[in-house]
N, C-alpha and C positions, 0 to 999 in steps of 0.2 A: 670695787663698786658691786653691790649686790645685783643679781640678775632679776628677771621678772618674777621668778619663783621665790625670791627672798633668800637664796643661798649664795654664799660667797664663792666665786670660782677659785680653783686651786692655782697657786703660782706656778710658773714654768718649772722652777726647781723642785717643787713638791710633786708635780706631775712626772718629772724625770725620775725622782726617787721611787715613785710608785711603779714606773715601768721597770726599773732595776729590780725591785722586789718581785715583779711578775716573772721576769726572766729567771731569777734564782728559783722561784717556785716551779717553773716549767722544767728546769734542769733536774730538780729534785724528783718531780713526777716521772721524768724519763728514766732515772736510775731505779726508782721503785718499780716501774713497769718491767724492767729487765729482770729484777729479782722475782717478780711474780710469774715469769715465763722462762725460768731457767731450764726446765725440761725440754721445752720446744727449741730453745737456743742450742741446747746440748746435742740435738739431733741434726743441726746444720753442719755443712762441710766445714773443714778447718779454716779456710780463708774467710768466710762470713763470720765465724766465731771470733776470729782475730779482729775483724772490723768492729764488731759489737764491743769487744773488750776495750779497744782504743776509744770508741765513742763514749763509753762509760767513764774512762779515765779523764777525757776532756770535759765531760759534764762535771766531774768532781773538781777539776781545776777551775771551771767557770763558777761553780758555787763558792769555792774558797776565795777566789779573787773578787767575786762580786760582793761577798759579805765584808771583806776587808775594805773594799772601796766604799760600801755603804756606811761602815763604821766611821771611816775618815770623813765622809761628807757630813754625817751627823755631828761629829766632834767639832768640825770647823764651824758649823752653824752655832753650836753652843758656845764656843770660844768667842766668836764675834759678838754675840749678844751679851756675854758676860763682860767683855771689854768695854762695850758701850755703857754698861752699868758702872763699871769702875771709873770711867771718865766722868760720869755724873757725880760719883762719890768724891772723886779728887777735887772737884770744883767746890766742894763744901769747905768753907773757911774755918769751920769749927773743928775740923780734924787736926790732931796733933801729928808731929813728924813720924813717930813710930807707926801709926796707923797708915799714913800715906806710904811709908816705905813698904809695908806689907802688901798694900794694894798694887804698888808699882812692880813688886816682885811677882805677884800673881799675874799681872798683865804681861810681864816679860815672858813668863813661862807659856802663857797662852799664845803669844805672838810667835814664839819658837815653834810651837806645835802647828800653827797655821802655816808658817813658812815650810815646815817639813812636809806638810800635806801637799804642797805645790810640787814637791819633788817625787813623792811616792805615788800620788793619785794617778798620774798618767800611766804608770806601769800596771797598777791594779786594774785600771779601766781597759787598757789594751788586752791584758791577759784574759779578762772576763769576756770581752766581746769576741776576740779571736777564737778562744777555746769553745765558746758556745756556737759560733758560726760553723766551725769545722765539725763539731759533734752533730749539729743539726743536719749538715750535709751528708755525713756518714749514715745517720739514721734514715735519711731519705733513700740512700742507696740500698740499705738493708731492707727497707719496706718494699722497694721495687723488686728486689730479689725474691722476697717472700711471696709477692703477688704473682710473679712469673712462675715460681715453683708450684704454687697452688693451681695455677691454670694448667701447667704441664701434668700434674697429678690427675686433674679432671679429664684431660684428653686421653691419658693412658687408660683410665677406667672406662671411658666411652669405647675405646678400641677393643678392650677386653670383653665388653658387653655385646659386641656385634655378632659374636658366635652364639648368642642365646643364653649364655651362662655368665653371670657376673663373677669375675675372678679378681682376686687380689693381685695387683700388678707386680708386687714384690715376691709373693710366694707362688703365684700361678695356680691357686686352688680355689674352688667355688667358695664364695663368701655370702651370697644371697640365698639362704635357705628358707627365707620367709615366703618364697614362691610356692612351697609345698604346705599342704594343710590336711589334717585329718577331719573328714566329714562323715556324717551318719545319714542313713536312709530313714524314711519314716517307719515307725513300728508297724509291722503287718503280721498277719497270721501265717505261721510256717510250721508244717507238720502238726504236732500236737499242742503247740504253744504260740506265743507272740515273740517276734525277734526283729532286730534292726541290724542292717549290714553296715560294716565299717569300710570306708574308702580312703584312698590317698589321692588328693586332688592337686594337679599342677595348675596353679592359678594363671600362669602365663600362657600355656598352650591349651588348657582345658582337658588334657589327658587325665584319665581316671583309672585307678587300680583298686581291685577289691581285695580285702584282706581275708586270707583263708587260713584257718587253724591247721597246724601240722602236729605230728607226734612229738612227744617230749617237751611240750610247752612252747614250741616255736611257731612262727607265723610266716606266711609267704604272701606276696602281692601279685595278683594276676591282672594284666591289663584288660580293661573292659572295652569291647569292640563298639565303635561308634556307629550309629545308624542314622543317616541323614534323613 
């Protein structure tokens, strides 16, 4: 029966097949996501990498089983509809015996396929659901591990920054050089001409060093004394 909007609601079987397609698509997207982040996964410890590999394998099994299950479901629907048509054609009294024999042979083949689907479908169905469920669980574990690792990295950086210098937690060397900047004074009269001084500014502490030219093209920086 059509609903208030004039559209016919999908049957439970059609809705089930749509859900099956959605799970297959989700498994495919998960595998694609792994291939897009191979470098990040390669930097993980060995145990998490193994878990990721197992999850990918299970997603492949889920896709393979799900596709076979979907094909069998579709085939059975087609065979059942065709057998109904054959029964209608066999009821036609104008058919001769050779034509009836051909229709009966076709119906017999389709019935065998329907009966075979009753045996193989449960295995494809279980393989699809079990593989997807375990793979999804392993993916959740890896996601939690990644979140915890990211939080640990942030804590290490915060601890390294307490000393006033942002250091790389793995190499122990200064990493935040953006705190220093070259600034210039206003142009003013100096001696016989106009000149602007060059300074090195520490944006974090406000300390200032003046650049002084040295012999042989070198320069030196002299800290400027603060006057409150």
